[in-house]
C-alpha positions, -999 to 999 in steps of 0.1 A, spaced: 74 655 399 78 666 363 113 668 349 126 703 345 131 716 310 165 712 295 184 707 262 172 678 242 195 648 238 215 645 207 209 609 198 181 596 221 145 603 222 136 626 252 102 609 256 118 575 261 139 589 289 113 612 305 106 588 334 142 581 340 151 617 341 123 624 365 137 597 389 173 610 385 161 645 393 143 634 425 175 616 437 198 646 430 204 668 460 221 701 468 248 703 495 249 734 516 254 747 551 237 730 580 200 739 587 199 770 607 234 781 598 222 812 580 242 806 548 222 802 515 251 794 492 250 762 472 283 742 477 276 715 451 254 685 443 251 649 453 230 618 446 210 596 470 222 560 464 211 541 495 188 548 524 204 576 544 234 580 521 245 606 496 274 601 472 292 633 461 327 646 453 351 649 482 359 685 473 323 696 478 322 693 516 360 695 519 377 716 492 412 707 479 429 731 503 421 706 531 398 729 551 362 718 557 335 742 547 318 760 574 294 736 591 269 738 619 272 723 654 288 689 656 302 692 621 268 691 604 260 701 568 228 705 549 213 682 523 185 699 503 160 673 490 123 670 485 115 705 496 135 703 528 170 709 540 180 679 561 210 676 585 238 654 573 274 646 582 305 637 561 313 601 569 337 588 543 364 607 523 380 586 496 403 614 485 424 610 517 434 574 522 452 562 553 489 572 555 499 535 555 483 531 521 514 548 505 517 577 481 507 556 451 473 547 465 442 557 445 426 589 457 392 592 439 374 625 444 344 608 462 328 612 496 298 598 514 274 619 535 250 603 560 215 618 566 212 619 603 174 614 606 169 576 600 131 581 597 135 602 565 122 583 534 136 592 501 142 577 466 175 562 456 193 563 422 205 531 405 243 529 406 258 509 378 276 476 385 297 478 354 322 503 341 312 529 315 333 533 283 315 554 257 286 577 265 261 583 237 229 593 255 237 608 289 228 636 312 245 654 341 224 666 370 229 694 396 211 706 427 177 719 416 167 755 413 141 748 440 169 739 463 184 774 458 150 788 467 149 767 499 183 780 509 174 816 502 142 813 521 161 799 551 186 827 549 158 853 548 141 837 578 174 838 598 178 875 589 143 884 599 146 865 632 179 883 639 165 917 630 190 923 602 165 920 573 165 954 555 141 942 528 169 942 501 177 905 502 183 892 467 168 859 454 187 832 435 210 845 408 190 835 378 176 801 368 199 772 360 191 739 342 187 710 366 202 687 340 219 691 306 226 666 278 260 652 272 270 655 236 298 629 238 318 611 265 345 584 269 367 570 296 404 576 298 431 574 325 417 605 343 381 593 344 350 599 323 355 628 299 323 645 285 313 674 265 280 694 262 266 720 239 260 744 268 280 757 297 277 736 328 266 759 356 284 760 389 271 737 415 271 706 393 301 691 411 291 660 430 260 654 409 253 622 390 262 614 354 233 593 341 238 570 311 204 567 296 208 537 273 212 515 304 194 538 328 222 540 353 244 564 373 278 558 358 298 588 372 299 617 396 306 651 381 340 663 392 345 696 373 341 714 341 359 738 318 337 768 313 352 779 280 350 747 260 320 730 276 342 699 286 339 681 319 353 653 339 334 627 361 346 601 385 334 566 375 312 551 401 333 520 399 359 540 418 336 536 449 349 500 450 380 514 467 359 524 498 374 510 529 375 516 567 405 538 563 384 565 546 361 569 577 362 605 589 372 609 626 342 607 649 319 592 622 298 561 628 305 544 595 292 512 580 314 486 597 345 467 586 335 464 549 317 496 541 316 491 503 298 458 506 274 472 533 266 503 512 259 485 479 240 457 497 217 484 511 214 499 476 204 466 460 180 455 487 162 489 487 156 487 449 142 452 451 120 461 480 106 490 459 92 465 435 68 451 461 35 457 444 16 454 476 31 487 488 10 507 463 39 529 454 43 548 422 66 540 392 101 530 402 136 535 387 134 500 373 101 507 356 119 535 337 147 511 329 123 485 316 106 510 294 140 520 279 152 484 273 119 467 262 121 452 228 158 445 228 154 407 231 174 404 263 170 370 281 186 385 312 165 415 317 159 443 342 137 422 365 161 392 365 191 415 373 172 433 401 162 400 418 197 385 414 214 415 429 190 414 459 199 378 464 236 385 462 232 414 486 220 390 512 251 369 511 283 376 531 310 394 513 335 372 495 365 362 515 390 378 491 387 396 457 404 366 440 373 345 445 352 370 425 378 372 398 380 335 394 343 331 395 339 356 366 367 339 347 350 306 350 316 319 340 332 336 309 353 305 301 386 323 305 415 321 330 408 354 349 388 386 349 418 405 363 428 435 342 465 425 342 476 455 363 477 437 396 450 459 410 417 444 420 388 458 400 361 434 415 354 433 452 319 420 457 295 395 441 277 425 427 309 437 409 313 402 394 278 403 381 286 436 363 317 421 347 297 395 328 282 420 303 306 415 274 284 426 245 276 390 235 244 376 222 215 373 247 218 335 251 256 337 258 249 365 283 222 345 301 245 314 303 273 333 318 252 350 344 235 317 354 269 300 356 283 328 378 253 328 402 256 290 405 293 293 414 285 320 440 258 299 456 280 269 459 310 288 473 288 305 499 272 273 509 305 255 512 320 282 533 291 279 558 286 241 556 303 230 587 299 261 608 276 261 638 252 288 649 223 308 637 243 331 615 258 303 595 224 287 592 210 319 578 239 321 552 231 285 541 194 295 537 202 325 516 226 304 494 198 279 489 175 307 478 200 318 452 205 282 441 167 279 436 166 311 416 195 298 394 177 265 387 145 284 377 165 306 352 186 277 339 156 258 325 159 277 292 195 267 287 205 238 264 211 206 283 248 206 276 251 241 290 232 231 322 256 202 327 286 226 324 274 248 351 294 239 382 319 252 408 347 276 400 381 259 396 411 278 410 443 274 391 474 281 412 507 289 395 530 284 425 533 274 461 552 298 483 570 289 516 580 319 536 603 320 566 599 351 588 627 359 612 618 372 647 651 390 651 658 375 685 675 342 695 668 314 719 690 305 748 714 286 725 718 317 703 698 303 674 677 327 654 639 320 656 613 319 628 576 317 620 565 303 586 536 302 562 526 284 530 505 302 503 491 294 469 499 320 442 478 330 413 502 356 397 503 394 399 506 395 437 475 374 443 480 349 471 459 327 493 475 317 526 467 281 533 489 273 563 506 293 590 529 286 619 527 317 640 538 321 676 555 347 698 584 324 705 590 310 670 612 280 663 648 275 650 652 275 612 659 238 609 627 230 629 607 254 609 619 238 577 611 203 590 576 214 599 571 228 564 584 196 547 560 173 566 530 186 546 547 202 516 545 172 493 508 168 497 503 206 493 523 206 460 504 176 446 470 193 455 481 225 438 491 204 407 456 189 406 440 223 409 462 237 382 450 211 358 470 196 329 505 209 323 537 213 342 538 211 380 534 243 398 565 262 409 579 261 444 590 295 457 609 298 490 613 332 506 642 335 531 659 364 548 695 375 545 718 349 560 697 320 546 704 326 510 723 294 509 691 274 516 692 243 492 655 242 486 660 223 453 674 194 474 645 193 499 629 159 499 591 158 498 566 130 496 559 118 460 523 108 468 497 113 495 503 78 510 512 79 546 544 59 540 553 77 507 590 79 499 606 114 498 624 126 467 644 158 460 619 184 447 643 203 424 645 177 396 607 174 394 595 210 395 609 245 392 622 257 425 633 293 431 645 314 460 630 348 469 643 376 491 620 377 521 629 414 528 614 425 494 579 427 507 565 462 515 570 481 482 584 476 447 612 501 444 622 516 410 655 500 407 640 465 412 613 471 386 637 487 361 661 458 364 633 433 359 620 451 329 655 452 315 664 416 320 630 403 307 635 424 275 672 415 271 679 395 239 708 377 256 716 368 292 751 367 306 767 361 340 785 387 361 810 369 383 811 382 419 836 388 432 854 392 398 882 369 387 910 377 385 905 391 420 901 428 424 897 448 456 863 435 469 852 465 488 815 473 489 821 504 468 839 484 441 811 459 440 785 486 437 803 503 408 806 469 391 769 461 395 757 497 386 776 494 353 761 461 343 737 460 313 702 447 312 709 411 305 732 406 335 727 381 362 751 381 393 767 347 397 787 335 427 807 304 436 815 319 471 794 311 501 764 335 504 758 329 540 786 351 552 817 370 541 822 386 507 795 364 491 768 375 515 778 411 510 778 408 472 743 394 471 730 422 495 745 449 472 730 432 441 696 432 457 699 468 468 709 476 432 676 460 420 688 427 405 658 404 404 677 372 395 710 355 403 727 321 405 750 307 431 760 274 448 743 266 481 776 250 493 799 277 480 834 281 493 846 306 519 873 332 516 898 309 499 908 315 463 888 299 435 899 265 421 891 242 392 856 234 406 848 271 406 858 273 369 836 243 361 807 260 379 810 293 360 814 275 326 781 256 334 763 289 343 775 305 310 761 276 290 729 276 310 723 313 302 727 306 265 694 286 266 663 298 248 635 318 263 654 344 283 649 349 320 613 337 322 624 303 310 652 301 336 633 283 364 624 255 339 659 254 325 674 250 360 649 223 367 660 204 336 697 208 346 689 196 382 671 165 367 702 158 345 725 163 375 704 138 396 706 111 369 731 82 367 751 99 339 757 133 356 790 138 340 798 175 338 765 186 355 771 174 391 779 210 401 742 218 395 730 197 424 737 226 447 726 253 423 704 281 438 683 303 415 671 336 429 641 346 409 622 376 423 595 389 401 584 425 412 552 421 392 543 392 416 553 406 450 552 386 482 520 389 503 520 407 536 531 380 560 509 375 591 487 405 582 457 385 592 448 352 609 454 319 591 430 311 562 415 278 554 418 261 521 394 274 494 365 252 485 
């Protein structure tokens, strides 16, 4: 159909965009009451993005007051498209995450509506696989005027059939542009801000924001200010947060990974539309090709289309970290993570979109080919030793992607072809966690499960070994089970990390086990079956973590961490103080609350019971992220000369360079010195325990899923 008339773009040439705007117009729908409901009012707009699926704003079918708009039988609503009003149902609402997601969970104003008739054929818009920053040539779309006519005709028919038609029914309230040009646009913390030269008419909410330079839907219109012609759109990348928790009660859904299923259907539909044997008309990608021709791209529209179809046929990645690391390797940098700790890439498609860095055409091609090679190998490795038809099909699809990569790599220089290989994961730490079961065996011993994970920073963990049972085992047995394989695990992590210092060992224990002398644990020095065990503390940084700090980072903990990392000097706060003062919990709390940012609690008392245990608990409740004590501290007796030597040593240690972030390495050096033959004046450090609990690298959810295998 011909594109409706509308304001001309500011920078672009309307003729170059004519085909694109026509496709965008055909994929924009109007949302309204269900067919036969007798209501002709337009609620808002939406855009068809996959067979049977409409993306819109959550407030269109379900306004912010929480009440659903009036719908027909069985919760139906209407989708006006292609001259018809089709029955649909709200299936996913991203604005209302599950209660367990917490108050800080992202709540994008997005929703998905399913068309209930699977036989309906319709066009689909192209949803961008990369974030939008600046908008120079863009349009926003709303439900077409013809949709309003459809609704009004339906209303008049209902009135006639009911005998209530008095001949005075009014038509639609004046024409409205189906699309308008965006004068400017940019992304900020709230979303995509845009401005136009004309007022955006009501009903645009839920419609697509189309960026014409790339020919992609980059946002969903959320709202506008009628006075100043400004508006806000939700970036389509917010759809990456779609999960099973957003499924509306009673809806059918897309399975356990709805985002992967939805975008796979999107990409496969667009590739199938390029089948010349079908005799169809021009496609969305024909419009993109017309816009981008002559730009000298080596990785063009056709290559992208085929690559995303091949990626859509693969299983979803096991965890987001795999995608992040693959992108980092393809771009020759450590990570693609944005540094906030939140995952921005979830599927292989998202990783492909992260490769467009504004580089020259050859560098862009090399990065994409490298990335696809990594994905093909990771997928094949994951299914290599798995039996069954499903695994065989996965290996076949990985081989197809590998063949495609080889064909595209022929234009690369020989040295670049040799560099293309598997992604290399670079762990920063190995974490051992002991989980108490809060009941005892017949001998009165507390029971535990345990796990081992590799850490990649910012709360990114890959569990590599788990001992989980209903009965658990005593702590000493759990520790011995861990130690049997810990040496080999640490050495393997060192190899994966590459050149540099050994990875850090982190040990998470519950209250009552804060005296665990993890630095004195003996682990194998090599992978030989008869390898000798050596204390781990002198060879690599070893820190203790509080196992109870898991579910949420509270403000006190984060504030204390920010303070101690920014502090110019560190100093020890002796607990309980010397000379002795009343050691009541209230007195300790006042003492800790009054401590400045550079303070670290220090104890020579035992922390397994008594006043020492209580002092550590109060320090943790007050948010302190780091502290130092002796694993073999004394009981309730008064301090002696050994205590004074311990505290002098701590004060000297905290005068070292680098602040708190250097403390794990400084303690390692001190342990190495104490383990040597000339340990005069440092023997006290053999039992030193360093609590180092970084809230920006929180512990993983223990036993949240089944044990995972080692990554390829």
